C-alpha positions as CSV (number, residue, x, y, z in Angstrom):
1,M,3.1,170.2,1.1
2,I,4.2,171.0,-2.4
3,H,2.9,174.3,-3.7
4,T,2.5,175.0,-7.4
5,V,1.1,178.0,-9.3
6,G,-0.6,177.5,-12.6
7,P,-1.0,180.0,-15.4
8,I,-3.4,182.9,-15.5
9,W,-5.9,182.3,-18.3
10,E,-5.5,184.8,-21.2
11,G,-6.1,182.4,-24.1
12,D,-2.5,182.1,-25.0
13,Q,-1.0,179.1,-26.7
14,D,1.5,178.5,-23.9
15,E,-1.0,178.0,-21.2
16,P,-1.7,174.3,-21.7
17,E,2.0,173.5,-21.5
18,L,2.4,175.8,-18.4
19,L,-0.4,174.0,-16.6
20,A,0.9,170.5,-17.5
21,S,4.4,171.6,-16.4
22,A,3.1,172.7,-13.0
23,L,1.5,169.3,-12.5
24,R,4.5,167.3,-13.8
25,N,6.9,169.3,-11.6
26,S,4.7,168.7,-8.6
27,M,4.7,165.0,-9.2
28,R,8.4,164.9,-9.8
29,L,9.0,166.8,-6.5
30,A,6.7,164.3,-4.7
31,E,8.8,161.4,-6.0
32,E,12.1,163.2,-5.1
33,H,10.8,163.4,-1.5
34,D,9.7,159.7,-1.5
35,L,6.0,160.6,-1.2
36,S,3.5,158.0,-2.2
37,S,0.5,160.3,-2.9
38,I,-0.3,163.8,-4.0
39,A,-3.5,165.8,-4.2
40,F,-4.3,168.6,-6.6
41,P,-7.0,171.2,-6.7
42,A,-8.3,172.3,-10.1
43,I,-5.2,174.4,-10.6
44,S,-5.7,177.8,-12.2
45,T,-9.5,177.5,-12.5
46,G,-10.4,179.9,-9.7
47,T,-9.2,183.4,-9.7
48,Y,-6.8,182.7,-12.6
49,G,-9.8,182.0,-14.8
50,Y,-8.7,178.8,-16.6
51,P,-11.7,177.1,-18.2
52,I,-12.5,174.0,-16.1
53,E,-13.1,171.7,-19.0
54,Q,-9.7,172.5,-20.6
55,A,-7.9,172.4,-17.2
56,A,-9.5,169.1,-16.3
57,R,-8.4,167.5,-19.6
58,I,-4.8,168.8,-19.3
59,A,-4.6,167.6,-15.6
60,L,-5.9,164.2,-16.5
61,E,-3.8,163.8,-19.6
62,T,-0.7,164.8,-17.7
63,T,-1.5,162.4,-14.9
64,V,-2.2,159.4,-17.2
65,A,1.0,160.1,-19.1
66,Y,2.9,160.3,-15.8
67,L,1.5,156.9,-14.6
68,R,2.1,155.2,-18.0
69,S,5.7,156.4,-18.0
70,G,6.4,154.5,-14.8
71,G,5.8,157.2,-12.2
72,T,6.1,155.9,-8.6
73,L,3.3,157.8,-6.9
74,R,0.7,155.3,-5.8
75,R,-2.2,157.7,-5.3
76,I,-3.1,160.9,-7.1
77,L,-6.2,162.7,-6.0
78,F,-8.1,165.7,-7.4
79,I,-9.8,167.8,-4.8
80,L,-12.7,169.5,-6.5
81,F,-15.0,172.1,-4.8
82,T,-18.1,172.1,-6.9
83,E,-20.4,169.6,-8.6
84,D,-19.6,171.3,-11.9
85,D,-15.9,170.8,-11.4
86,L,-16.5,167.1,-10.6
87,E,-18.6,166.7,-13.8
88,A,-16.0,168.4,-15.9
89,Y,-13.3,166.0,-14.5
90,R,-15.6,163.0,-15.1
91,H,-16.2,163.9,-18.7
92,A,-12.5,164.6,-19.3
93,L,-11.4,161.4,-17.7
94,A,-13.7,159.3,-19.9
95,D,-12.3,161.0,-23.0
96,V,-8.7,160.9,-21.9
97,L,-8.9,157.1,-21.1
98,V,-10.4,156.3,-24.5
99,V,-7.7,158.2,-26.3
100,S,-5.0,156.7,-24.1
101,R,-6.3,153.2,-24.6
102,Q,-6.5,153.7,-28.4
103,A,-3.0,155.1,-28.5
104,R,-1.6,152.3,-26.3
105,D,-3.2,149.7,-28.6
106,Q,-1.6,151.4,-31.6
107,G,1.8,151.7,-29.8
108,Q,1.7,155.6,-29.4
109,S,1.5,157.9,-26.5
110,G,-1.8,159.4,-27.8
111,L,-1.9,162.2,-25.3
112,S,-1.6,165.7,-26.7
113,R,-2.9,169.2,-26.2
């Protein structure tokens, strides 16, 4: 098990990068330990108050960027506890994939916060 702690939501400018960093570091650690899969909850969205829509987009952008950069994990799961969380991730995934495809077609990374 790899444990990560995301940022407490206060509306600061650093929070998106802190959340992305928590995800990247977890995926890096999983690779270092020769794991083939990892599962994430909606990090920071419970008690820490991070808005689910923003957290979902950051989590998915970070994951897509990781996979496109040659990451070796074969399976990345998001374990979500409510229908609202699932819906937020579905909407974010659709947006992230569109932006990612457009950027790929233009030869750019295309994922930003």
